C-alpha positions in Angstrom: 18.2 -13.5 32.9 20.5 -10.6 34.5 20.0 -7.3 33.3 23.1 -7.0 30.9 22.3 -9.8 29.1 18.5 -9.2 28.5 20.4 -5.6 27.0 22.3 -7.8 25.4 20.6 -9.7 23.7 17.9 -6.8 22.5 20.9 -4.7 21.1 22.1 -8.2 19.1 17.7 -8.7 18.5 18.1 -4.9 16.5 21.4 -5.5 14.7 20.3 -8.7 13.0 16.2 -7.1 12.9 18.3 -4.6 11.0 20.1 -7.3 8.8 17.0 -9.0 7.6 14.9 -5.8 7.0 18.1 -4.9 4.2 18.1 -8.5 2.9 16.1 -8.5 -0.7 13.8 -12.0 -1.3 12.0 -13.3 -4.2 9.3 -15.7 -4.8 8.3 -16.7 -8.0 5.5 -18.5 -9.3 5.0 -20.1 -12.6 8.5 -21.5 -13.5 9.9 -18.1 -13.0 7.5 -16.8 -15.5 6.4 -13.8 -12.5 9.1 -12.9 -9.7 8.6 -10.5 -7.1 11.2 -9.3 -5.0 10.4 -8.0 -1.0 12.7 -6.4 1.3 13.0 -7.8 4.5 10.2 -5.0 6.2 7.7 -7.0 3.5 8.0 -3.9 1.0 7.9 -5.3 -2.3 10.8 -3.5 -4.1 10.6 -5.1 -7.9 7.9 -7.2 -10.1 9.3 -8.8 -13.0 6.5 -10.5 -15.8 7.9 -12.9 -19.0 5.8 -11.5 -21.6 6.8 -14.6 -23.6 4.8 -17.1 -20.4 1.3 -15.0 -21.1 -1.2 -14.9 -23.4 -2.2 -10.8 -23.5 -6.1 -11.9 -23.6 -5.4 -14.1 -20.0 -5.0 -11.5 -17.7 -6.5 -13.7 -15.1 -3.6 -16.3 -15.3 -1.2 -13.4 -14.6 -3.3 -12.0 -11.9 -2.9 -15.4 -10.0 0.9 -15.6 -10.8 1.3 -12.4 -9.8 -0.1 -13.2 -5.9 1.4 -16.6 -5.9 4.8 -14.6 -6.7 3.6 -12.6 -3.9 2.8 -15.0 -1.4 6.0 -17.1 -1.8 8.1 -13.5 -1.0 6.1 -13.4 2.4 6.1 -16.4 3.2 10.3 -16.8 2.8 10.4 -12.9 4.4 7.9 -14.5 7.5 10.3 -17.9 7.4 13.4 -15.4 7.9 12.0 -13.1 10.4 11.2 -16.6 12.6 14.5 -18.4 12.2 16.1 -14.7 13.8 14.1 -14.4 16.5 14.2 -18.5 17.2 18.4 -18.1 16.6 18.8 -14.6 19.1 16.7 -15.5 21.6 17.8 -19.7 21.8 13.5 -20.7 21.0 12.3 -18.4 24.1 9.4 -16.8 23.5 9.4 -13.5 23.7 5.5 -11.3 24.1 5.4 -8.4 21.3 8.8 -10.2 19.0 7.5 -10.3 15.2 
């Protein structure tokens, strides 16, 4: 690879990363009873809880579902980052990227 190709790939990766960071990912748990929305920068932007799905006296179940929905959203962002990197570099591993 020459320097021009490297710079072109770097610009492409930066543009794709900006698009990823602007994307919203939704993680769910309990069949949609808990929904977590997370940006491509791993920032939680929304939490939705269906009040009909929980007994107010059993907060532990709600806590478990919030955690599960957060993990689901986190995993979706991580997968998107890996796909972005793989498509931008043709599968070539570059140290320090994601």
